[in-house]
N, C-alpha and C positions, 0 to 999 in steps of 0.2 A: 505494499499499501504506500504510494507516493503521495507525499504532501507537499503542496507548493510553498512553502516556507522555510528559509534558511537565513544565516547569518547576515546575507545582504539585508532582510528585513526588519534588521535590530537598529534602533536608535542607540546611542552611546550609552545611555544607562542601562539598556537591556543587553549589551554585549555579552555573550554567552549564553542567553536564553533558549536559543534554538536547540542548542547541543544539550543543556540542560534538561529540556523537556524529554528529549530522546532517552535519558536516565529514567526520569519521573514516570514516564507511561508505564515504565516494567514494574512499577512499585504497588500498585492497586487500580483496580475500578470499582463500580459499583458490583459488580458480580464475582470479583477473585480479588484475594490479596496475593501478595508479591509470591508466595510460597505455592498458590494454587496453579499462577501462572507459570511458574517453572516445572512444578511437577506435572500437570497435565499435557507438556511437551515432552518432558522426559521420560513420561509412560510409553509414550510412540515411539520413542528415538529420534524424536524431531529437534530440527534447530530454529532457535528463535533469536534474533538481533536484529539492528538497528544502524544507521549511520546519517551524519547529516552533513552537507555539502553548504556551499555559498548561496544557492538559490533554490534548496530543495533538500528533503528529510525523506528516507526510506525507511519502513518498519516491514520485514518479512519472516517469512518462516519455510522451512524446507521439511518436507515430511512426505510417506509413502504415499502414491496417489490414491489409496484407499482412506486416509485420513484428510482429505481434500476439506472435508466440512468441517473438521474441526480447528484446521489450518485457518480457514477464513472466519471463522467465529472467534478466535483469539486475536488475531491480528486487529479484526476490526474493533473488537470491544476495547482493545489496548488504546486505539488510535480514537475512537469516539467517546470512551467513557472513563477515562482516568480521572482520579480524585484529586491528583495533586496536593495532596494533604501537607499542610506545614511541617509535620512531624518528618515526613519522608523529605521536604526539601531541605531540612537540616541535616539529616543523616547522608543524603546524597551529595550535599554539599562537600563534604570531606573525601568522598571518592573521587569528585571531580578534581579536586585541588592535588589530590595524589596523580590523576591522569595527567594533569598539565606539568606536574613534575617528571613522570615518564618520558612524555612527549619532550620536554625542554632537555633532557638526557640523550637526545639523539640529534646531534647538530645537522645530521643528512637530511632530516626533516623541517628543523626550523629554518633552516636556510632560505626554503621556498617560502617561509612566512616572512622574511626580512625580504626576499625579493619583491613579493607582493606589496609590502609596504613602500617599498622604495618607488613602486609604480603609482601607487593610489593614496599613498598618505594615510590618513585617519578616516577616510572613506571605508563604509562597512567592508569594501571588498580587499581593503587593505589590512584589516584585522584578520586574527588568527579564529577560524571556526569555534575551536574549545573556548574560548574566552581567555581572560588573564585570572592569576590567583585574586588580585583587586576587584575585578568586575565579578566574580563568582561570589567572592566574600558577601558584597554589597548588595547583591540582587535578593529582593524579598520574594517570599510565597505569593504574596498579592499580585506582584508583579508579574512572576511567572504563570500563576493562574489565569490573569488577564491576558495574556499573550496567547497561552491556548486557545481560551475560548475565542478570540477574536480571529485568528487564524485557522485552527481546525475546523472547516467547515466543508463539507460533502462537495458544494462546487469547486473546492480548490484541493481536491483529491484526485488520483488516478488509483485503479487496482489493475495489477498485471499479474497473470498467471502463467506458468509456462511448464508444461510435462504432459503425462497422459491424463488429459483433462478433455471434457466437452464444454464448449461455448456456454452453451446455453445451461448447463448445469451451473457453472461458475456465475452465471448472471442472477440466477433465482437465488444461489447461495449470498450474492453479496447483497440483492434486494432486502433478502429476509433478516440480513444482519443489520441494514440500515434501516430496517422497519418499513420497508417500501412495500411488501407483501406480506400475506401470512403464511406460515408452513405450509407446504402442499399447494399453494396457490400458482397459478401462472406466473411464469417470470416476467416481470415488467420490463416493459419497453424501453430500450435505451436510447439515449439521444445525446449529442454533443453539447456540453454545456462551456461556453467560454469564460476561460479565467478570469476572474477579477483583475481589474487595471491593477498592478503593482505600482505603488507612489514612490517608485525607487528615482533617487537624484543620481544624474549621471556622474561617473566615476570622472577625477579631474586627470587631465594629460601630465602627470608629474616624471621628473626625470632625478636622477641621483643614485648614491650609494647608502646602504643601509650596511653597517660594520657592527658585528659583534665581538667584541674582543674575549676570547675565552682561551685558556690555556690546553687545547687540543693538539694531539698527536697529527692529527690531519686536519688542512684548511678545506672549508668546503666552501662553493661560490656557485651563483646563477649569474649569468651577463646575458642581457636580452634587452626586450622593448615591448612597447604596446602592439599586440597582435590584431586579430580580426573577432567581430561579434560572430555569435553562433548562426546567425541566418546570411552570413556573406557567403555568395556563391563563389569566392575564391577561396574556401576552406579548405577544398579537397585539393587544391594545387599547392596549398601553404603545407598540408600534410606529406605530399609526396615531398616536397622542397625539405622538410624536417627529417624524413626518412633517409634522404640522399646525404643530407649533412651530418645527421649524428643519429640515425636510428638502427644500426645494426654494425657489425662486426666488419662490414666492407665500406662502412659510411667514411665521409673525409675526416672527421675528429677523432673518431676512433682509430683509424690508419694514421693520422699525423701524431696524436698526442700520446696514445698508448703503445701501438706496433711499433712505429719507427723511433720513438724517443722513450718510452716508457715511465713516460712521468705522471700518470694516473690509473690507478684502477678501474676507475667508473668515470666514462663521460659520454656524454649524450644529449641531444637536443629533443625539444618538445615544446608541442604548442596547446594552449588552453582557451576554452571561449564560453564568455557569459553572454547574456541578453544583448547588452549594448557595448561590449568591449571585450578584449583578449589579452592574451599576452604570448610571447615567443620568447623561449629562454635556452641558454646552454649551461648544463650543470657539470662540474667536474669535482672531484676530489682528490688532493696531492698534499704533498709535504710542503708546510708554509715556507719552506726556503725556494721552491720550486713555483709559488704562485705567479711570480710575474712572467715567468716563462710562458705558462700555461695560458695566462691572460692573453698575451701576445699572439699566441698560437690560435687562440680562439677569435680574437679580434680581427687577425689576417684572415682567416677562412672566412668569418662573416662578410668582409669588405671585399673578399674575391668573388663569393659568390654574389654579391648584391650587384658587382661590376659584369662580369661575365657569366653567372647562372651556373648551371650544372650541365653536364653532358648528357646527351641522348642514352647513352647507355647506362648513366647513373639513374636517370628518370627512369627507363624501364624498370631496372633492379629495384627501385622503392616502389614502383606500382605493384610489381609481384610481390614485395614484401607485405604490403599494406593489405593487398588481397588476400593473401594465405593467412596472416596473422589475424583477420577479421573472421573469416569462417573457422579456423582452428578454435577461436577464443568463444565461437558459439557451440561448441560441441557439449556443454553443460547447462542445465537447465538455468542455473543462477544467471549466466551471462544473458540469455535470451530473454528472462524475465526482465532483468536490468534495461536491456536494449528497449524492450517494448514500453516498459515504464516510463522512462527517461525519454523516449521519443515523443510520445502521447504529451507528457506534462510540460515539456519544455519546448518541443518544436511543434506540438498541434498535430503532429502525425508521424506514422511509424512507416518509413519506407522499408519495402521488401529488399532482402540482402542485395537480392539480384540488381536491384535499383542502385543501390550503393555500388556494388561493385563496375557497374557500368560508369557511374559518375567517375571514379577512379581510373578507370580504363581510358575516360575521354579525355582526361588532363593532358594536354599537350607540351612539349619543351618551351614553346612561347609562353605557355599559362604561367610555368613555373617561373620562368626569367622573370615575367611581368611582377609577380607576387613578391618574388626575392628583391627585384628593383625597387619597390614599394616598401614593405615592411621591414627589410635589412639595412634598409637607409635611416629609418626612425632612431630618434635620440636612444643611446644606451642607457641602461638603470642596471644598479648591481646591488645583491645581497650578499655578504661573504661573512664567514665566521671562522676564527681561528684566533692566534696570538699575535694580534696587531693592534697593541696599545695606542701607536704614536701614527698611525695612518688613517686618512679618510677615502684614498682610492678614488678621489676626485680626478685626479690625472688620467686615469685609464679611460673615462668617459667622453674626454675631450678628442 
């Protein structure tokens, strides 16, 4: 069950509320307490979990096909009937603070938060989804409950199911769970309900470097720029470009940084997309003493591809990698569920896999060179974590 609410919906005093709710919905509903929620799924060997992102939250169950009705009932109960009790808010507050500490212990994760901050500043897209210790400590039960009641509404939800199921049966179970029909009654007719307008403020187009001085054995850095929005038709060309630049062992960055010079174990490029913006970044983890050499190589490759593009052979190889990874990634029901739910919620459509493969195949060398000429020439920003007490790395971005 996908809910169209994420950390981007949070005002500054609400920072971390979306993720806080993800925890609280498992603490009890009008029909089940926390132990009953856990035990009813354990009794059938099922998995029950959730995750929060910038623009959506997903609650999901994985069960045997014979337990479909139970899964629909439990997940719907969580999402629509959570108590959000003050006592649970207080007990879970400490759990989330520990989760933040665990996240902060992994600089390979934190550096992506630093990069987002460099791009978006104090805009909700620039803040960590999980919140901060200060924001979690100050959130009140009343504020979280109000956030829940105002945003967890049926018209802002999508139900996605993948596996050995029949569509009409799923529709009937969901209708019953939401009180749209009595048990045994014909399934309710479904219709597309437009998602409510999101009062999202456009993100600023910031540039700069966010440096976190830490005594780490390895420096972690993300160098990049503002990318493309989710509905930009050039996103397929950008995906091909990203794969050619840093998407596999034959990519330029992997060959230049790791294979030829042995400067990093992990180096890759990536693009991510939001409603009205996006980011394109290059990640590397290396010895702090080699940061300047790695940054120089990354900048050289970005400039070279912006000026000259990539070869037809690199484009063909990147297209093949994208097509293969897409199909192989859909071999489990969880991935299929995610593709269906996310597509319907954030894009308003679910493209058949064949259509996506056709769009990747239709990308031309000119398309890739054009998007490289645009995106890779945009002002650079950077997030970096390591033992750098006296550097702001501003010279890298000029």
